[in-house]
C-alpha positions as CSV (number, residue, x, y, z in Angstrom):
1,R,-26.2,31.8,57.9
2,T,-29.3,30.4,58.8
3,G,-30.9,30.6,55.6
4,S,-28.1,29.0,54.1
5,M,-27.8,26.2,56.2
6,S,-31.6,25.6,56.1
7,S,-30.9,25.8,52.5
8,S,-28.4,23.0,52.5
9,L,-30.5,21.0,54.7
10,A,-33.0,20.7,52.4
11,R,-31.0,19.7,49.5
12,R,-29.3,17.1,51.6
13,P,-32.3,14.2,50.9
14,M,-32.0,15.2,47.2
15,L,-28.2,14.6,47.6
16,T,-28.2,11.3,49.3
17,A,-31.1,9.9,46.8
18,G,-28.6,11.1,43.9
19,I,-25.7,9.2,45.4
20,A,-28.1,6.3,46.5
21,T,-29.2,6.3,42.8
22,A,-25.7,6.5,41.4
23,I,-24.9,3.3,43.7
24,A,-27.5,1.6,42.2
25,S,-27.1,2.0,38.6
26,A,-23.1,1.2,39.5
27,V,-24.1,-2.1,41.1
28,A,-26.7,-2.8,38.3
29,A,-23.8,-1.9,36.0
30,G,-21.5,-4.2,37.5
31,I,-24.2,-7.0,37.9
32,L,-24.8,-6.8,33.9
33,V,-21.1,-6.8,33.2
34,L,-20.5,-9.9,35.3
35,R,-23.7,-11.7,34.1
36,R,-22.3,-11.1,30.5
37,K,-19.0,-12.3,31.6
38,L,-20.7,-15.5,33.0
39,R,-22.6,-16.1,30.0
40,T,-19.9,-15.7,27.5
41,M,-17.4,-17.4,29.3
42,A,-18.3,-20.6,27.2
43,I,-18.8,-18.8,24.1
44,N,-16.6,-18.9,21.1
45,K,-14.2,-21.2,23.0
46,L,-12.2,-23.9,21.0
47,E,-12.3,-27.6,21.9
48,L,-9.1,-28.8,19.7
49,K,-9.5,-32.4,18.9
50,S,-7.0,-34.7,16.6
51,P,-7.8,-35.4,13.6
52,V,-9.1,-32.1,12.9
53,P,-13.2,-32.9,12.2
54,S,-14.9,-31.7,9.4
55,D,-15.7,-27.7,8.7
56,V,-19.2,-28.0,9.7
57,E,-18.8,-30.2,12.7
58,I,-16.5,-27.7,14.3
59,S,-18.4,-24.9,13.4
60,Q,-21.6,-26.4,15.1
61,S,-19.4,-27.3,17.9
62,V,-18.6,-23.7,18.9
63,K,-21.3,-21.4,20.7
64,L,-21.0,-18.2,19.1
65,T,-21.7,-14.5,20.4
66,P,-25.0,-12.9,19.6
67,I,-24.0,-10.5,16.4
68,R,-25.5,-7.7,18.3
69,E,-23.9,-8.5,21.0
70,L,-20.6,-8.7,19.6
71,Y,-20.4,-5.3,17.5
72,E,-21.7,-3.5,20.7
73,R,-19.1,-4.6,22.8
74,E,-16.5,-4.3,20.1
75,F,-17.3,-1.2,18.5
76,G,-20.0,0.4,20.8
77,L,-22.5,0.7,17.9
78,S,-26.0,1.5,18.7
79,E,-29.2,-0.4,17.9
80,E,-29.4,1.2,15.1
81,E,-26.2,0.8,13.4
82,I,-26.8,-3.0,13.4
83,L,-29.3,-4.5,11.6
84,S,-30.0,-8.0,12.5
85,Y,-31.0,-11.0,10.1
86,G,-31.5,-13.7,12.8
87,L,-29.0,-14.5,16.2
88,Y,-25.8,-14.5,14.2
89,K,-25.6,-12.5,11.2
90,G,-26.5,-9.1,10.4
91,K,-26.2,-5.7,8.1
92,L,-23.9,-2.8,9.2
93,S,-25.5,0.5,8.2
94,L,-23.8,2.8,6.1
95,G,-24.6,5.8,8.6
96,I,-21.4,4.6,10.8
97,Y,-18.8,5.8,7.9
98,D,-20.6,9.3,8.2
99,R,-20.6,9.4,12.2
100,L,-16.8,8.6,12.0
101,K,-15.2,9.5,8.8
102,D,-13.2,12.1,10.8
103,S,-11.3,9.0,13.3
104,P,-8.2,8.0,12.1
105,D,-7.9,4.6,10.0
106,G,-6.6,1.4,11.3
107,N,-3.8,-0.8,9.6
108,Y,-4.7,-2.1,6.3
109,V,-3.6,-5.7,5.3
110,V,-3.9,-7.6,2.3
111,V,-4.1,-11.3,2.2
112,T,-3.0,-12.9,-1.3
113,G,-0.8,-15.8,-2.3
114,I,1.0,-18.0,-4.6
115,N,0.1,-19.5,-7.6
116,P,-2.3,-22.1,-6.2
117,T,-2.8,-25.9,-6.5
118,P,-5.9,-27.0,-7.5
119,L,-6.9,-27.9,-4.3
120,G,-6.2,-24.3,-2.8
121,E,-3.3,-23.0,-0.7
122,G,-5.6,-22.2,2.3
123,K,-6.0,-18.6,2.0
124,S,-9.0,-17.7,3.6
125,T,-8.3,-20.2,6.3
126,T,-5.2,-18.3,7.0
127,T,-7.1,-14.9,6.6
128,V,-9.5,-15.8,9.7
129,G,-6.7,-17.5,11.5
130,L,-4.5,-14.6,11.2
131,S,-7.9,-12.6,12.8
132,Q,-8.3,-14.9,15.4
133,A,-4.8,-14.6,16.3
134,L,-4.5,-11.0,16.2
135,G,-7.8,-10.5,18.4
136,A,-8.3,-13.6,20.6
137,H,-4.9,-14.1,21.3
138,L,-2.6,-10.9,20.6
139,G,-5.4,-8.5,22.6
140,Q,-5.7,-6.2,19.1
141,K,-8.8,-4.8,17.5
142,V,-9.2,-6.8,14.4
143,M,-11.8,-6.7,11.3
144,T,-11.7,-9.4,8.8
145,C,-13.0,-8.5,5.4
146,I,-13.8,-11.4,2.9
147,R,-15.6,-12.3,-0.2
148,Q,-19.2,-13.9,-0.4
149,P,-19.0,-17.6,-1.9
150,S,-21.1,-18.3,-4.6
151,M,-23.2,-21.2,-4.1
152,G,-22.3,-22.7,-7.8
153,P,-19.0,-23.7,-6.7
154,T,-20.7,-24.6,-3.1
155,F,-22.6,-27.4,-4.7
156,G,-20.3,-27.8,-7.3
157,I,-16.5,-28.8,-6.6
158,K,-15.6,-26.7,-3.2
159,G,-18.4,-27.5,-0.6
160,G,-17.7,-24.1,1.1
161,A,-15.5,-21.1,1.5
162,A,-15.9,-20.0,5.0
163,G,-11.9,-21.1,5.7
164,G,-10.9,-24.5,7.1
165,G,-10.6,-26.5,10.5
166,Y,-10.5,-24.3,13.5
167,S,-10.1,-20.9,11.6
168,Q,-13.7,-20.2,10.2
169,V,-16.1,-18.0,9.7
170,A,-19.4,-19.0,11.2
171,P,-22.0,-19.8,11.1
172,M,-20.4,-21.6,8.0
173,E,-23.8,-22.9,6.7
174,E,-25.3,-19.2,6.6
175,F,-22.1,-18.0,5.2
176,N,-21.9,-20.5,2.3
177,L,-25.7,-20.3,1.8
178,H,-27.9,-17.8,1.3
179,M,-26.3,-15.4,3.7
180,T,-28.4,-11.9,3.8
181,G,-29.7,-12.5,0.1
182,D,-27.1,-9.8,-1.7
183,I,-26.5,-12.6,-4.2
184,H,-30.1,-13.0,-4.9
185,A,-30.6,-9.5,-5.1
186,I,-27.6,-8.9,-7.9
187,T,-29.5,-11.6,-9.6
188,A,-32.8,-9.9,-9.7
189,A,-31.1,-6.8,-10.8
190,N,-28.8,-8.2,-13.5
191,N,-31.9,-10.0,-14.9
192,L,-34.4,-6.8,-14.7
193,F,-31.7,-5.2,-17.1
194,A,-31.5,-8.1,-19.3
195,A,-35.3,-8.4,-19.6
196,A,-35.5,-4.7,-20.4
197,I,-32.8,-4.7,-23.2
198,D,-34.6,-7.4,-25.1
199,T,-38.1,-5.9,-24.1
200,R,-37.0,-2.2,-25.8
201,Y,-35.6,-4.1,-28.9
202,L,-38.9,-6.0,-29.5
203,H,-41.3,-3.0,-29.0
204,E,-38.7,-1.1,-31.4
205,Q,-39.2,-3.5,-33.7
206,T,-43.0,-3.8,-33.7
207,A,-43.9,-0.3,-32.8
208,S,-44.0,3.1,-34.2
209,V,-42.1,6.2,-32.7
210,N,-45.4,7.7,-32.3
211,F,-46.9,4.9,-30.4
212,M,-43.9,4.4,-28.2
213,W,-43.9,8.2,-27.5
214,N,-47.5,8.1,-26.2
215,K,-46.8,4.8,-24.2
216,L,-43.3,6.4,-22.6
217,C,-44.7,9.7,-22.2
218,P,-48.6,9.6,-22.2
219,K,-50.9,12.8,-21.1
220,D,-52.6,12.7,-17.8
221,K,-56.1,13.7,-17.6
222,K,-55.3,17.3,-17.9
223,G,-53.5,16.6,-21.4
224,V,-49.7,17.3,-19.6
225,R,-47.1,15.2,-20.4
226,T,-44.2,14.3,-18.0
227,F,-40.5,12.8,-18.4
228,E,-39.8,10.4,-15.5
229,N,-36.8,11.5,-13.6
230,S,-35.4,8.4,-15.0
231,M,-35.3,9.6,-18.4
232,L,-33.5,12.5,-18.2
233,P,-30.0,11.1,-18.2
234,R,-30.8,9.9,-21.5
235,L,-32.2,13.4,-22.5
236,R,-29.0,15.1,-21.3
237,K,-26.7,12.5,-23.4
238,L,-28.9,13.5,-26.2
239,G,-28.3,17.2,-25.6
240,I,-31.9,17.8,-24.7
241,H,-31.7,20.2,-21.7
242,S,-35.5,20.8,-21.8
243,N,-37.9,18.7,-19.0
244,N,-40.9,19.5,-20.9
245,P,-41.7,16.7,-23.7
246,D,-43.8,19.4,-25.3
247,D,-40.6,21.3,-26.4
248,L,-39.0,18.3,-28.2
249,S,-39.4,18.2,-31.8
250,P,-40.4,15.4,-33.9
251,E,-36.6,14.5,-34.5
252,E,-35.5,14.7,-30.8
253,I,-38.8,12.7,-30.2
254,E,-37.1,9.8,-32.4
255,R,-33.8,10.0,-30.8
256,F,-35.1,9.9,-27.6
257,V,-37.5,7.0,-27.9
258,K,-35.7,4.6,-30.7
259,L,-32.2,3.2,-29.1
260,D,-31.9,1.5,-32.6
261,I,-30.3,-1.7,-30.8
262,D,-28.1,-3.9,-32.7
263,P,-28.9,-7.6,-31.4
264,A,-25.6,-8.8,-32.5
265,S,-23.9,-6.3,-30.0
266,I,-25.6,-7.3,-26.8
267,T,-23.1,-8.1,-24.3
268,W,-25.2,-8.2,-21.6
269,R,-25.8,-12.1,-20.1
270,R,-28.5,-13.4,-17.6
271,V,-27.3,-14.8,-14.6
272,T,-27.9,-17.6,-12.2
273,D,-26.2,-18.5,-8.9
274,T,-25.6,-22.2,-10.1
275,N,-22.9,-24.4,-12.1
276,D,-24.8,-25.2,-14.9
277,R,-22.6,-25.9,-18.2
278,F,-26.0,-26.1,-20.4
279,L,-26.5,-22.2,-20.2
280,R,-23.4,-21.2,-21.9
281,Q,-24.7,-20.8,-25.4
282,V,-28.5,-20.8,-25.6
283,H,-31.2,-19.4,-28.0
284,I,-33.7,-16.7,-26.6
285,G,-36.7,-15.2,-28.0
286,D,-38.1,-18.3,-29.6
287,G,-42.0,-17.6,-28.4
288,A,-44.5,-17.3,-31.1
289,A,-45.0,-13.7,-29.9
290,E,-41.8,-12.3,-30.4
291,V,-41.4,-11.7,-34.0
292,N,-41.8,-8.8,-36.3
293,K,-45.3,-8.4,-36.8
294,K,-45.0,-6.7,-40.0
295,T,-42.6,-9.2,-41.4
296,G,-42.8,-12.4,-39.3
297,E,-39.3,-12.4,-38.9
298,S,-38.4,-14.0,-35.4
299,L,-36.7,-11.6,-32.9
300,G,-35.3,-14.6,-31.1
301,R,-31.1,-14.4,-30.6
302,P,-28.2,-16.6,-29.2
303,A,-27.3,-15.6,-25.8
304,A,-25.5,-16.4,-22.9
305,F,-25.6,-16.7,-19.3
306,A,-23.2,-16.3,-16.7
307,I,-22.9,-17.1,-13.0
308,T,-24.3,-14.3,-10.7
309,V,-20.6,-13.2,-9.1
310,A,-19.4,-12.6,-12.8
311,S,-22.0,-9.9,-12.8
312,E,-20.7,-6.5,-13.9
313,I,-23.1,-5.6,-11.1
314,M,-21.0,-7.5,-8.6
315,A,-18.2,-5.5,-9.5
316,V,-19.8,-2.3,-9.3
317,L,-20.9,-3.2,-5.8
318,A,-17.7,-4.1,-4.9
319,L,-16.2,-0.7,-5.8
320,A,-19.3,1.5,-4.9
321,T,-18.2,3.8,-2.2
322,D,-21.7,4.9,-1.0
323,L,-25.4,4.8,-2.6
324,K,-24.8,7.8,-4.6
325,D,-21.7,6.4,-6.6
326,L,-23.6,3.0,-6.5
327,R,-25.7,4.6,-8.8
328,A,-23.8,6.5,-11.2
329,R,-21.8,3.2,-11.9
330,L,-24.8,1.2,-12.7
331,G,-26.1,4.0,-14.7
332,R,-22.8,3.7,-16.9
333,M,-22.9,0.2,-17.5
334,I,-22.9,-0.5,-21.1
335,A,-25.0,-3.4,-22.3
336,C,-25.2,-3.3,-25.9
337,F,-24.5,-0.4,-28.9
338,S,-27.3,1.0,-31.4
339,K,-26.6,0.0,-35.3
340,S,-24.6,3.5,-35.5
341,G,-22.2,2.5,-33.0
342,E,-23.3,4.2,-30.0
343,P,-22.8,2.5,-26.4
344,L,-26.1,2.1,-24.8
345,N,-26.0,1.7,-21.1
346,A,-28.4,1.4,-18.1
347,D,-29.2,5.4,-18.0
348,D,-30.4,5.0,-21.7
349,F,-32.8,2.6,-21.0
350,G,-34.3,4.6,-17.9
351,I,-33.5,1.7,-15.4
352,T,-30.9,3.1,-13.3
353,G,-33.2,4.1,-10.5
354,A,-34.8,0.6,-10.4
355,L,-31.8,-1.1,-9.8
356,T,-30.3,1.1,-7.5
357,V,-33.2,0.2,-5.3
358,L,-33.1,-3.3,-5.7
359,L,-29.3,-3.3,-4.8
360,M,-29.6,-0.7,-1.9
361,D,-29.5,-3.0,1.1
362,A,-26.9,-5.4,-1.0
363,L,-24.5,-2.1,-0.2
364,Q,-24.4,-2.7,3.2
365,P,-21.8,-5.6,4.5
366,T,-22.9,-8.7,6.4
367,T,-21.9,-8.9,9.8
368,M,-20.4,-12.2,10.9
369,Q,-17.9,-13.4,13.4
370,T,-14.9,-16.1,13.3
371,L,-15.1,-19.1,15.4
372,E,-13.0,-17.1,18.2
373,G,-15.2,-14.4,18.3
374,T,-13.6,-11.7,16.3
375,P,-15.7,-9.5,13.8
376,A,-16.1,-10.0,10.2
377,L,-17.7,-8.2,7.4
378,V,-18.5,-10.6,4.5
379,H,-19.4,-8.5,1.1
380,C,-19.5,-9.1,-2.3
381,G,-17.9,-11.8,-4.4
382,P,-16.4,-11.1,-7.9
383,F,-14.2,-13.7,-9.1
384,A,-10.5,-12.7,-9.3
385,N,-10.1,-14.5,-13.1
386,I,-12.8,-12.6,-14.7
387,A,-13.3,-9.4,-12.7
388,H,-11.0,-8.0,-9.7
389,G,-12.1,-10.5,-7.5
390,N,-11.9,-8.8,-4.0
391,S,-14.5,-8.1,-1.2
392,S,-16.3,-4.2,-1.2
393,I,-14.5,-1.0,-0.7
394,V,-17.4,-0.2,1.7
395,A,-16.9,-2.9,4.0
396,D,-12.9,-1.9,4.5
397,K,-13.8,1.8,5.0
398,L,-16.0,1.1,7.7
399,A,-13.7,-1.5,9.2
400,L,-11.0,0.7,9.1
401,K,-12.4,3.6,11.1
402,L,-14.4,0.7,13.7
403,V,-11.0,-0.5,14.6
404,G,-9.4,2.7,15.1
405,P,-5.7,4.0,14.1
406,S,-4.0,0.8,16.4
407,G,-6.3,-1.7,14.9
408,Y,-5.8,-4.2,12.1
409,V,-8.2,-4.6,8.8
410,L,-7.7,-7.5,7.2
411,T,-9.1,-7.9,3.5
412,E,-8.4,-10.9,1.6
413,A,-7.6,-10.8,-2.8
414,G,-8.7,-13.4,-4.7
415,F,-6.1,-15.9,-5.8
416,G,-2.2,-15.1,-6.2
417,S,-0.4,-11.6,-6.3
418,D,-0.7,-11.3,-10.2
419,M,-4.2,-11.9,-9.8
420,G,-6.7,-10.5,-7.2
421,C,-3.6,-8.6,-5.3
422,E,-2.6,-6.8,-8.3
423,K,-6.1,-5.7,-8.9
424,F,-6.5,-4.9,-5.3
425,F,-3.6,-2.5,-5.7
426,N,-4.4,-1.0,-9.3
427,I,-8.1,-1.1,-9.2
428,K,-9.5,-1.2,-5.6
429,C,-6.9,1.4,-4.2
430,F,-7.3,3.4,-7.2
431,Y,-11.0,4.2,-6.4
432,S,-11.3,3.8,-2.8
433,G,-7.9,5.9,-2.0
434,L,-6.9,3.5,0.5
435,R,-3.1,2.5,0.9
436,P,-2.1,-1.3,2.7
437,K,0.7,-1.3,5.1
438,C,1.4,-5.0,4.4
439,A,0.6,-8.0,2.6
440,V,0.5,-11.3,4.0
441,L,1.8,-14.0,1.2
442,V,0.4,-17.6,1.7
443,T,2.6,-19.9,0.6
444,T,2.4,-24.1,1.2
445,V,5.1,-26.7,0.9
446,R,2.9,-28.5,-1.5
447,A,2.9,-25.5,-3.9
448,L,6.4,-24.9,-4.0
449,K,7.1,-28.6,-4.9
450,L,4.6,-28.4,-7.9
451,H,6.1,-25.1,-8.8
452,S,9.2,-27.1,-9.1
453,C,7.9,-28.5,-12.3
454,E,9.6,-31.7,-11.5
455,A,6.8,-33.2,-9.2
456,P,3.5,-34.9,-10.7
457,D,0.3,-33.0,-11.0
458,V,-1.9,-32.1,-7.9
459,V,-5.3,-33.7,-8.8
460,P,-8.8,-33.1,-7.0
461,G,-9.6,-36.1,-5.8
462,A,-6.9,-38.4,-6.1
463,A,-4.1,-39.0,-3.6
464,L,-1.2,-37.1,-3.5
465,A,2.3,-38.8,-5.2
466,K,5.0,-39.1,-2.5
467,E,6.9,-36.4,-3.5
468,Y,4.2,-34.1,-1.8
469,T,4.2,-36.1,1.4
470,E,7.8,-37.2,2.1
471,E,10.8,-34.6,2.5
472,A,11.9,-32.9,-0.8
473,L,13.9,-30.2,-0.1
474,D,15.6,-29.7,-3.8
475,L,11.6,-29.6,-4.9
476,V,11.2,-26.9,-2.4
477,E,14.2,-25.1,-3.4
478,K,13.3,-25.0,-6.8
479,G,10.0,-24.0,-6.7
480,A,10.6,-21.3,-4.6
481,A,10.9,-19.1,-7.6
482,N,7.4,-18.5,-7.7
483,M,7.2,-17.6,-4.4
484,L,10.1,-15.3,-5.1
485,A,8.3,-13.5,-7.9
486,H,5.4,-13.1,-5.7
487,I,7.3,-11.3,-3.3
488,R,8.8,-9.1,-5.8
489,N,5.4,-8.0,-7.1
490,V,3.9,-7.0,-3.8
491,R,7.4,-5.0,-3.2
492,A,6.9,-3.2,-6.9
493,H,4.2,-1.5,-5.0
494,G,6.0,-0.6,-2.1
495,V,4.2,-2.9,0.2
496,K,6.1,-5.0,3.0
497,V,5.5,-8.8,2.5
498,V,5.0,-11.1,5.4
499,V,4.9,-14.7,4.1
500,A,2.9,-17.0,6.0
501,I,3.7,-20.8,5.4
502,N,0.4,-22.3,5.9
503,R,1.8,-26.0,7.5
504,F,0.4,-29.0,6.3
505,H,0.7,-32.3,8.4
506,T,3.3,-33.6,6.0
507,D,5.6,-30.6,6.0
508,T,9.1,-31.3,7.6
509,D,10.8,-29.1,9.9
510,R,13.5,-28.6,7.5
511,E,10.8,-27.7,4.4
512,V,9.4,-25.2,6.4
513,E,12.6,-23.5,7.6
514,L,14.1,-23.4,4.0
515,V,10.8,-21.7,2.8
516,A,11.5,-18.9,5.1
517,K,15.3,-18.5,4.9
518,L,14.4,-18.3,1.2
519,A,11.5,-15.8,1.5
520,K,13.6,-13.5,4.1
521,E,16.7,-13.5,1.2
522,G,14.2,-12.9,-1.5
523,G,12.8,-9.9,0.3
524,A,10.1,-10.6,2.5
525,F,9.8,-8.7,5.9
526,D,9.4,-12.0,7.7
527,A,8.4,-15.6,6.8
528,V,6.8,-17.7,9.5
529,P,4.7,-21.0,9.7
530,A,1.2,-20.9,10.7
531,D,-1.1,-24.0,12.1
532,H,-4.0,-22.2,12.1
533,F,-6.1,-25.0,10.6
534,A,-5.4,-27.5,13.6
535,K,-4.8,-25.2,16.5
536,G,-7.2,-21.7,15.4
537,G,-5.6,-18.4,16.1
538,A,-3.2,-20.1,18.5
539,G,-1.5,-21.4,15.4
540,A,-1.2,-18.2,14.0
541,T,0.2,-15.9,16.7
542,M,3.7,-15.8,15.4
543,L,1.8,-14.8,12.1
544,G,0.1,-11.9,13.9
545,R,2.9,-10.5,15.4
546,A,4.9,-10.5,12.0
547,V,2.0,-8.7,10.7
548,M,2.1,-6.1,13.4
549,A,5.9,-5.5,13.2
550,A,5.5,-5.0,9.5
551,C,2.8,-2.4,9.9
552,A,5.1,-0.8,12.7
553,A,7.6,-0.6,10.2
554,A,5.5,0.7,7.2
555,S,4.4,4.0,5.8
556,P,1.2,4.2,3.5
557,S,3.3,7.0,1.6
558,D,5.5,3.8,0.4
559,F,2.5,2.6,-1.7
560,S,2.7,3.1,-5.8
561,F,0.9,1.8,-8.5
562,I,2.6,0.1,-11.1
563,Y,1.2,2.3,-14.0
564,D,-0.5,5.6,-14.5
565,A,-4.2,4.6,-15.3
566,K,-5.0,7.8,-16.4
567,S,-2.2,8.8,-18.7
568,Q,-0.7,5.7,-20.4
569,G,-2.2,4.0,-23.4
570,I,-4.2,0.6,-23.0
571,K,-1.5,-1.2,-24.7
572,S,1.0,0.4,-22.4
573,K,-0.9,-0.4,-19.4
574,I,-1.2,-4.4,-20.2
575,E,2.4,-4.5,-21.2
576,T,3.5,-3.0,-18.0
577,I,1.4,-5.6,-15.9
578,V,3.1,-8.4,-18.2
579,K,6.3,-7.3,-17.5
580,K,6.3,-6.2,-13.9
581,V,4.4,-8.6,-12.5
582,Y,4.4,-11.6,-14.7
583,G,8.0,-11.4,-15.6
584,G,7.0,-11.7,-19.3
585,A,8.5,-10.1,-22.5
586,G,5.2,-8.3,-23.5
587,A,1.8,-9.0,-25.6
588,K,0.3,-9.8,-28.6
589,Y,-3.1,-9.2,-29.9
590,S,-5.7,-10.8,-32.0
591,A,-7.3,-8.7,-34.4
592,E,-10.3,-8.4,-32.4
593,A,-8.3,-7.3,-29.4
594,E,-6.6,-4.3,-32.1
595,A,-9.9,-3.3,-32.9
596,R,-11.3,-3.0,-29.6
597,I,-8.0,-1.1,-28.4
598,A,-8.6,1.1,-31.4
599,Q,-12.3,2.0,-30.5
600,Y,-11.4,2.8,-26.4
601,E,-8.6,4.9,-27.1
602,R,-10.9,7.0,-29.5
603,D,-12.9,7.7,-25.9
604,P,-10.6,9.4,-23.2
605,A,-13.1,8.3,-20.7
606,L,-12.4,4.8,-21.6
607,R,-8.6,5.1,-22.5
608,A,-8.2,6.4,-18.7
609,L,-9.6,3.3,-17.0
610,P,-7.5,0.7,-15.4
611,I,-6.7,-2.7,-16.5
612,C,-8.2,-6.0,-15.3
613,M,-6.8,-8.6,-16.8
614,S,-8.5,-12.1,-17.4
615,K,-6.5,-15.3,-17.1
616,T,-5.4,-18.6,-15.4
617,Q,-4.7,-18.2,-11.9
618,Y,-2.3,-21.4,-11.9
619,S,0.6,-19.9,-13.6
620,L,2.2,-16.4,-13.6
621,S,1.8,-16.6,-17.6
622,D,-1.2,-17.1,-19.7
623,D,-0.4,-20.7,-19.9
624,A,-1.8,-22.9,-16.7
625,K,0.9,-25.5,-17.2
626,A,3.8,-22.9,-17.1
627,L,4.6,-23.4,-13.6
628,G,7.4,-21.6,-11.6
629,A,8.3,-18.5,-12.4
630,P,8.7,-18.3,-16.5
631,T,10.4,-15.4,-18.3
632,G,10.5,-14.2,-21.6
633,F,7.2,-15.1,-22.6
634,E,4.2,-13.2,-24.4
635,V,0.7,-12.9,-23.5
636,T,-1.9,-13.1,-25.9
637,V,-4.5,-10.8,-25.5
638,K,-7.7,-12.0,-27.3
639,D,-10.3,-9.7,-26.5
640,L,-11.0,-6.6,-24.8
641,Y,-14.3,-5.4,-23.3
642,V,-15.4,-2.6,-21.1
643,S,-17.0,-2.7,-17.8
644,A,-17.7,1.0,-17.7
645,G,-19.8,1.0,-14.3
646,A,-17.2,-1.1,-12.7
647,G,-14.5,1.2,-14.5
648,F,-11.9,-1.0,-15.7
649,L,-11.2,-2.6,-19.3
650,V,-11.3,-6.4,-19.3
651,A,-8.5,-8.0,-21.1
652,S,-9.0,-11.3,-21.7
653,L,-5.9,-13.8,-22.2
654,G,-7.7,-17.1,-22.7
655,A,-10.9,-19.0,-22.5
656,I,-12.2,-18.0,-19.3
657,S,-15.9,-19.7,-18.8
658,F,-18.5,-17.4,-17.2
659,I,-20.5,-20.2,-15.9
660,P,-18.6,-23.1,-14.3
661,G,-19.8,-26.9,-15.2
662,L,-20.4,-29.6,-12.5
663,P,-17.7,-32.3,-12.4
664,I,-18.9,-35.9,-12.2
665,K,-19.2,-36.1,-8.8
666,P,-20.7,-32.6,-7.8
667,A,-20.4,-31.8,-3.8
668,Y,-24.1,-31.6,-3.5
669,Y,-23.8,-35.4,-3.2
670,K,-22.5,-35.1,0.5
671,I,-24.7,-31.9,1.3
672,D,-27.9,-32.7,3.6
673,L,-30.2,-32.3,6.4
674,D,-29.4,-34.6,9.6
675,L,-32.9,-35.1,11.2
676,S,-31.8,-37.8,13.4
677,S,-31.2,-35.6,16.3
678,G,-34.9,-33.6,16.2
679,T,-33.2,-30.5,15.3
680,P,-32.2,-30.1,11.7
681,R,-28.5,-29.8,11.0
682,V,-26.5,-29.2,7.5
683,V,-24.2,-32.1,6.7
684,G,-21.6,-32.0,4.1
685,L,-20.4,-28.2,3.8
686,S,-16.6,-27.8,3.9
């Protein structure tokens, strides 16, 4: 016992020291928490004003939470999992998904809309307002996943795309401009591929097979040739399985070296992130050195530019699930055909690895926040009228793991349920394997009045006609046919619909009540007004509760595609979309489209791809002037082309420009730096 007691006494100072250390640590931790609370009391607090100031004024007036602090607090992320790009934006490590891959997903909610007026109906604003309502006012874990805007429209007609009023992603200047450089990376990768195509054509016209072989696979100092790893996919495609260049026969060397590009078949466009109509049709390669040395013939050719967000690389980045998948998709991108009709892709040019290197950082979503401090992931920005119009699969998958099973991920689909949302269901969900529980359908009284087909046109820059500023219940009821068609579209995929009535100050209570009544009678789970533009998240709490209720009542197993991409033929898939989504009678095809369909039907891999319809956003049909809910029409498929890397066939229903132009008075007239206060301040973004 004496020995035991002396041992106990010997341990007592150690125990006392340990307790003291624990108490000190607890006190320090408590002080740290208190300091953080005191420091953040004034952060992300809205001071509502009426009339509502400009978007950029509001954004600059709100004190934001440092991005690292926000994501550590909300999701317990380590320093290594958040890569800072300044104080208020960063990148999210893809390693988070590997760490959380076995954790259950949160509630997946897609935000879409009816066919908009040319002014837009506030879909991005509603997405952000709903996020603020769920996270800042209803106590829910939430993440908002939205697309990065192109600077072309920002300086052209839109002036910004961060939301609006008191429901914005911030800092809105950084959101609308360079952000973390993803679009620049896509521009660089796209144009490197374009340069590789034309340069390869030049060399094949001016150099012998033997000369090119010695340049592509030169002997080293020991007289040994080797293939670069980037050359192996081309060899395998040709049925050559040896990795030793000396094993190739002269015929195999010629097949490897000569892509035999048909210049008339080159569809890969150079890109720029600027609205520039003069780049729609250009002629390239007119320099004195770009000639066939044997004949003196110019190797120049007609070409065209696209805006960066229309590049297939943007769609590839948005649909890739990880770096390995990104590389595989990039390798499959078809840029042109050989003179014998063989499709030539990035792997054939040996450029896939370089493209992946340029894009590896861009695959990580950009971390930002809303004005009220709810987290947002901004990633990718494919157009919805010429591509699939959704933010990335990577961002959605990361977000669903981070919010946990009781949290909510809001992902926005471009334009209406006939455009970005149909592609969300049948392209994005097809590749991601994710299943939404609820769709928010953004509706406005203004748009319903336009869809009555009895109100004057809505013209950007012009004052609204009195029909839009005075109560007109008959116009609302007639125009509701468009909203009801969109409700049916979403429900056809087995997804519950909550109609968000984005309220403007000119809307009357009776108009809003009528919209809600018609929506619920038409199959919506719920329909509620939201005033988030003027009130922030507080103006969208009813919408938040409706979404929570819809998710609680839903099951992901209710979801279904409207066509079977793998088994149905190309025409069958197109006509299913026309009939089940647009409300039309079918489709007719130009001679060019018929030829393309016949070509693609012969290739089992291409035949099994989903369809990406390229059409106007203003109508359910392919006629922008056919408002409301037209029926019995046939769409005209004018052409088809394959985006093999992205993984879809694009059916073009009209003349869609790949690069916008500038109006008479572009938005850049208002955008400037205010230097009067000492600290430069961006003005004019909206």
